[in-house]
C-alpha positions in Angstrom: 0.0 3.1 -6.8 1.7 6.3 -5.7 2.1 6.9 -1.9 0.8 10.2 -0.7 1.3 10.6 3.1 -0.6 13.6 4.4 1.2 13.2 7.7 4.0 14.8 9.8 5.6 11.5 10.9 5.6 8.9 8.1 9.0 7.1 7.9 9.9 8.3 4.4 8.3 11.6 3.6 6.5 12.7 6.8 6.0 16.4 6.8 6.7 16.9 3.1 3.0 16.9 2.1 1.3 17.6 5.4 -0.6 20.6 4.1 -3.6 20.5 1.7 -1.7 22.6 -0.9 1.4 20.5 -0.9 -0.5 17.2 -0.8 -2.7 18.1 -3.7 0.3 19.3 -5.7 2.2 16.1 -5.1 -0.9 14.0 -5.9 -1.3 15.8 -9.3 2.4 15.4 -9.9 2.2 11.6 -9.4 -0.7 11.4 -11.8 1.3 13.3 -14.4 4.2 10.9 -13.8 2.0 8.0 -14.7 0.5 6.7 -11.4 -2.7 4.7 -12.0 -3.7 5.1 -8.4 -2.9 7.8 -5.8 -3.1 6.4 -2.3 -3.9 9.1 0.3 -3.1 8.3 4.0 -3.5 10.5 7.0 -2.2 8.2 9.7 1.4 6.8 9.7 1.7 3.1 9.9 5.5 3.1 10.3 6.9 0.9 13.1 6.3 2.5 16.5 3.6 4.9 15.2 0.8 5.9 17.4 -2.8 6.2 16.1 -4.3 9.6 15.5 -7.8 10.8 16.4 -10.4 10.2 13.8 -11.2 13.9 13.4 -7.5 14.7 12.7 -7.3 12.0 10.1 -10.6 13.1 8.4 -9.3 16.7 8.2 -6.0 15.5 6.6 -7.5 13.1 4.1 -10.9 14.0 2.9 -10.2 17.4 1.3 -7.2 16.0 -0.5 -9.1 13.0 -1.8 -11.9 15.2 -3.0 -9.5 17.6 -4.9 -7.6 14.7 -6.6 -10.8 12.8 -7.4 -12.2 15.9 -9.2 -9.0 16.7 -11.1 -8.9 16.3 -14.9 -6.5 13.4 -14.5 -9.1 11.5 -12.5 -12.2 12.5 -14.4 -10.8 12.5 -17.9 -7.9 10.0 -17.8 -9.2 7.6 -15.2 -6.5 7.9 -12.6 -8.0 6.6 -9.4 -7.8 7.8 -5.8 -7.5 5.3 -2.9 -7.6 5.9 0.9 -5.1 4.3 3.2 -6.9 3.9 6.5 -8.1 1.4 9.1 -10.9 3.7 10.4 -14.4 3.1 9.2 -15.4 6.7 9.4 -12.4 7.9 7.4 -13.0 5.2 4.7 -16.7 6.1 4.4 -15.9 9.8 4.1 -13.1 9.3 1.6 -15.3 7.0 -0.6 -18.0 9.7 -0.5 -15.4 12.2 -1.5 -14.4 10.2 -4.5 -12.0 7.4 -3.5 -12.7 4.2 -5.3 -10.4 1.9 -3.4 -9.9 1.3 0.4 -6.3 0.2 1.2 -6.9 -1.5 4.5 -3.9 -2.6 6.5 -6.2 -4.0 9.2 -8.0 -6.3 6.6 -11.2 -5.6 8.4 -13.3 -3.2 6.3 -14.6 -5.6 3.6 -18.2 -4.9 4.6 -17.8 -1.2 4.1 -16.4 -1.9 0.6 -19.3 -4.1 -0.1 -21.8 -1.5 1.0 -20.2 1.4 -0.9 -19.1 -0.4 -4.0 -15.5 0.5 -3.5 -12.6 -1.8 -4.2 -10.7 -3.2 -1.2 -7.2 -4.3 -0.3 -6.7 -6.9 2.4 -3.2 -6.6 3.8 -1.4 -8.9 6.3 0.0 -7.3 9.5 1.2 -9.1 12.6 0.2 -6.9 15.6 -0.2 -3.2 15.3 2.2 -0.5 13.9 3.2 0.6 17.4 4.6 -2.8 18.4 4.7 -4.9 15.2 8.5 -5.0 14.8 9.4 -5.9 18.4 9.8 -9.6 17.8 7.8 -10.9 14.9 7.6 -14.7 14.7 5.8 -17.3 12.5 5.5 -21.0 12.3 5.7 -20.6 8.5 5.6 -17.0 7.3 4.6 -17.9 3.7 1.8 -20.3 4.7 0.6 -18.1 7.5 0.4 -14.9 5.4 -1.0 -16.5 2.3 -3.7 -18.2 4.4 -4.7 -15.0 6.2 -5.1 -12.8 3.1 -6.9 -15.4 1.1 -9.3 -16.1 4.0 -10.0 -12.3 4.2 -10.4 -12.1 0.5 -12.9 -14.9 0.6 -15.0 -13.1 3.1 -15.0 -9.9 1.0 -15.9 -11.8 -2.2 -18.6 -13.6 -0.4 -20.0 -10.3 0.9 -20.2 -8.9 -2.7 -17.0 -6.9 -3.0 -16.3 -6.8 -6.7 -12.6 -5.7 -6.6 -10.4 -7.5 -4.1 -6.6 -7.2 -3.8 -4.4 -9.1 -1.4 -1.2 -7.7 0.0 1.4 -9.8 1.9 2.3 -6.8 4.0 6.0 -6.5 3.5 7.5 -4.9 6.6 4.4 -5.1 8.7 5.4 -7.4 11.6 8.1 -9.1 9.7 11.9 -9.5 9.8 14.1 -9.1 6.7 14.2 -12.8 6.3 10.4 -13.0 6.4 10.1 -10.2 3.8 12.6 -11.9 1.5 10.8 -15.2 1.8 7.5 -13.6 1.0 9.0 -12.0 -2.1 10.5 -15.3 -3.3 7.1 -17.0 -3.0 5.0 -14.2 -4.6 4.2 -16.4 -7.7 2.4 -18.8 -5.4 0.3 -16.0 -3.9 -0.4 -14.6 -7.3 -1.6 -18.0 -8.5 -3.7 -18.7 -5.4 -5.3 -15.2 -5.5 -6.3 -15.6 -9.1 -7.8 -19.0 -8.3 -9.8 -17.5 -5.4 -11.3 -14.9 -7.7 -9.2 -11.9 -6.5 -8.4 -8.9 -8.7 -4.7 -9.3 -8.1 -1.8 -9.0 -5.6 -0.5 -5.6 -4.4 3.1 -5.4 -3.1 4.6 -2.5 -1.2 8.4 -2.5 -0.6 9.2 1.1 -1.3 12.0 2.6 0.8 11.4 0.1 3.7 13.9 -0.5 6.4 14.8 -4.1 5.3 16.0 -2.6 2.0 18.1 -0.2 3.8 19.6 -3.0 5.9 20.3 -5.1 2.8 21.9 -2.1 1.0 23.8 -0.9 4.1 27.6 -1.2 4.3 27.6 -3.7 7.1 24.0 -4.8 7.2 23.6 -3.8 10.8 22.6 -0.2 10.3 20.1 0.6 7.5 21.1 2.9 4.7 19.3 6.3 4.8 15.8 6.4 3.3 17.2 8.6 0.5 19.6 5.8 -0.5 17.0 3.1 -0.9 15.7 4.0 -4.4 17.6 1.3 -6.3 16.5 -1.4 -4.0 12.9 -0.2 -4.1 13.0 -0.3 -7.9 14.6 -3.8 -7.9 12.0 -5.3 -5.6 9.2 -3.6 -7.6 10.6 -5.2 -10.7 10.8 -8.5 -9.0 7.2 -8.2 -7.9 6.0 -7.4 -11.4 7.9 -10.3 -12.9 6.3 -12.5 -10.2 2.9 -11.4 -11.4 1.9 -8.7 -9.0 -0.8 -6.5 -10.5 0.1 -3.4 -8.6 3.1 -2.0 -6.7 2.8 0.7 -4.1 5.7 3.2 -4.4 7.0 6.6 -3.5 9.2 7.1 -6.7 6.4 7.0 -9.3 8.2 8.3 -12.3 11.1 5.8 -12.0 8.8 2.9 -11.2 6.7 3.7 -14.3 9.8 3.3 -16.4 10.4 -0.1 -14.7 6.8 -1.1 -15.3 7.1 -0.3 -19.0 10.1 -2.7 -19.2 8.9 -5.5 -17.0 5.2 -5.3 -17.3 5.0 -7.3 -20.6 7.3 -9.9 -19.1 5.1 -10.4 -16.1 
């Protein structure tokens, strides 16, 4: 899954693709690089981010989704378009424009997926983007996160959603230690998700701050976003080997090479 942020303020690439022309060009480029899914988002979910008005998000997302969904890569080669949103109106409009998957960090839109026939991703997040990293705490992060996403997946499957992914929400209301623990225990989530009837597990670590901290010189200040590629690839590979069915990434071409090496091993 390639990340396409049609936003001015996303942590990694905010402003690079915040026009229709640049966003569509990057989406087509990711398709050519080997992305199976292009995930279009019009509202940043970085730590500290503020929500944007619905009409703004609609204007950012829907034309781009429509253009990519009607492209030859989508119509002839089967590359899918997903929408990254927590807003019902945006999800509905994006699905009507051609998105076939709703990537839902709020894990609340399963009924919409059931009604529209779209696939659905249930992600775990403690709190909301604006405040989620202030002081995240868990009794047992692995047990808590797994229980939450599997419970939401059960609701979706019970409502008739045919394609359900679960995402542990790396970096969403979690410390570096939480993130690493969730990555170590991915095989358990993969097994539980399969047993529950889910399509698979989605993992997104790409360029996130905890990778910058682990790769920084003194581990107190994160390495710049541009210096997190190797760590992003390493954690994508680890997720694949653990059995994750999809990884959400910025560096599509490099990750596709990793997938070709590690995919059979997973």
